[in-house]
VOGU-3710 file (C-alpha; in Angstrom, 3 decimals, decimal comma):
1> msantwnefe> -35,291/43,117/74,137  -32,540/41,926/72,320  -33,789/38,508/71,792  -37,208/39,861/70,827  -35,811/42,303/68,243  -33,762/39,463/66,634  -36,848/37,268/66,659  -39,019/40,057/64,733  -36,104/40,515/62,257  -35,635/36,847/61,641
11> qrlacedswp> -39,434/36,582/60,929  -39,548/39,315/58,406  -38,609/39,186/54,974  -35,045/40,774/54,666  -32,823/41,937/51,483  -29,510/39,813/51,531  -27,012/41,483/48,884  -23,937/43,597/48,636  -24,061/47,469/48,603  -21,794/50,195/49,067
21> adsqalawpf> -21,771/50,826/52,927  -20,132/52,589/55,715  -20,777/53,478/59,478  -19,912/55,993/61,969  -20,216/56,174/65,503  -23,184/57,871/67,207  -23,820/59,098/70,812  -26,509/57,286/72,491  -29,577/58,292/73,064  -29,730/60,122/69,613
31> pealtqrlae> -30,557/63,715/69,769  -34,125/64,494/68,561  -32,928/66,960/65,746  -30,853/64,221/64,374  -33,665/61,742/64,174  -36,152/64,434/62,736  -33,462/65,424/60,111  -32,422/61,535/59,145  -36,430/60,845/59,154  -36,964/63,389/56,393
41> hnaaalasva> -33,645/62,541/54,454  -34,442/58,708/54,475  -37,960/59,169/53,267  -36,602/61,283/50,467  -33,849/58,775/49,666  -36,362/55,866/49,328  -38,924/57,941/47,440  -35,906/58,374/44,878  -34,704/54,910/44,973  -38,285/53,510/44,292
51> aleerradna> -38,781/56,042/41,487  -35,571/55,048/39,794  -35,993/51,492/40,118  -39,630/51,350/38,841  -39,905/49,612/35,680  -43,221/49,655/33,663  -44,323/46,337/32,089  -43,269/46,168/28,616  -46,630/45,520/26,407  -45,501/44,242/23,180
61> dddspvmqel> -49,003/44,374/21,651  -48,880/48,175/21,873  -46,796/49,234/19,067  -48,456/52,793/18,807  -46,169/55,845/18,022  -46,907/57,648/21,361  -45,906/54,356/23,209  -42,747/53,954/21,265  -41,876/57,649/21,911  -42,537/57,250/25,333
71> qrldaklnal> -40,319/54,428/25,708  -37,398/56,405/23,863  -37,840/59,313/26,443  -37,843/57,021/29,274  -34,767/55,307/27,976  -33,046/58,948/27,684  -34,051/59,889/31,137  -32,565/56,611/32,560  -29,648/57,370/31,066  -29,390/61,012/32,072
81> idminrmalp> -30,288/59,771/35,632  -27,018/57,242/35,406  -24,863/60,170/34,188  -25,899/62,463/36,829  -25,590/59,732/39,390  -21,773/58,963/38,183  -20,643/62,777/38,085  -22,571/63,488/41,533  -20,487/60,435/43,067  -17,788/58,952/41,212
91> adalpprqsl> -17,413/54,847/41,712  -14,117/55,384/43,302  -15,610/57,683/45,963  -18,030/54,962/47,096  -17,340/52,915/50,179  -16,661/49,228/49,729  -19,419/46,998/48,975  -20,410/44,741/52,090  -22,414/41,585/52,405  -25,508/42,907/54,308
101> rfnaigavlp> -28,889/41,379/55,286  -31,600/43,995/56,461  -35,238/44,744/56,774  -37,194/47,736/58,875  -36,296/46,067/61,877  -32,381/45,974/61,646  -29,398/44,742/59,859  -26,567/41,633/59,852  -23,281/43,048/58,839  -19,795/42,489/59,005
111> aalapageal> -18,510/43,443/62,777  -15,657/45,370/60,914  -18,314/47,806/59,583  -19,316/48,944/62,994  -17,190/51,426/64,924  -16,475/51,333/68,491  -19,436/52,152/70,963  -22,829/50,729/70,962  -24,686/53,097/68,523  -23,815/53,823/65,046
121> llrlrfdacp> -25,070/55,641/61,711  -24,999/52,867/59,012  -25,032/54,534/55,489  -26,164/52,319/52,557  -25,960/53,322/48,993  -28,207/51,728/46,307  -27,034/51,437/42,619  -30,129/53,403/41,472  -29,354/56,417/43,370  -25,690/56,171/44,984
131> gmplelpari> -25,606/60,078/45,648  -28,550/59,701/48,331  -27,301/57,131/51,064  -29,875/55,748/53,338  -28,747/56,703/56,904  -30,267/54,395/59,417  -29,346/55,032/63,474  -28,844/51,817/64,814  -27,641/50,110/68,310  -25,494/47,122/68,360
141> errfddgrif> -27,829/44,428/69,759  -25,916/41,070/69,165  -22,530/39,822/68,008  -22,016/36,579/66,382  -18,931/34,241/66,188  -18,599/34,306/62,695  -17,497/38,099/62,612  -21,008/39,489/61,912  -23,327/41,757/64,272  -26,913/42,595/64,500
151> vafealgdgv> -27,820/45,964/64,827  -31,578/47,086/65,375  -32,754/50,326/63,909  -33,866/53,114/66,270  -36,025/56,085/65,633  -36,844/55,484/62,017  -40,400/56,624/62,097  -43,230/54,930/60,734  -43,230/56,256/57,002  -39,623/55,358/56,723
161> aaslerfvfr> -39,974/51,946/58,201  -43,082/51,273/55,726  -40,936/52,745/52,740  -37,972/50,547/53,889  -40,442/47,363/53,970  -41,632/48,186/50,252  -38,007/48,345/49,115  -37,355/44,935/50,867  -40,385/43,445/49,138  -39,251/45,139/45,629
171> hhrrkvagar> -35,893/43,792/45,959  -37,048/40,177/47,105  -39,791/40,352/44,099  -36,853/41,263/41,573  -34,528/38,695/42,969  -37,333/36,031/42,520  -38,217/36,985/38,778  -34,545/36,801/37,917  -34,174/33,254/39,314  -37,287/32,250/37,412
181> qagg> -36,004/33,925/34,068  -32,477/31,964/34,690  -34,142/28,845/35,548  -36,567/28,774/32,455
//
């Protein structure tokens, strides 16, 4: 299973960046109640991140007073959300940033991030919503010579996996757009 899971991970689009992340050991197999609670929490966290990261295309041709007012309200809401995020979880309370690569199949992360044992709960916090971590149950599948490990996510559920794939796609699309703007 390990080789198949790794191959499937490698064939899919993945996010590669640095996020505040930590983990804790989990008993294997995961209790059903924990699996259900995590699925509900992760669906809400991914929906919040998607809503907060969503940006409308600016239409320079539309200078109507209504659109200008909507843009002002949008800017105010974004500022309010940013303030609430900072108050809810101060930056010094966040775990350190870790370089990770992940998709809905699993993640490649520093071995130091993994606690002892074969299973863990990986908590990722995104800049748009650091107060709502994504909590992903996983099993260690592979250890690399360079000090990284590959963990395969377990019991995510179809809805959370699909939302995670959409997050990965949006992240990739923003990186490509940013690279295009920087290059030209």
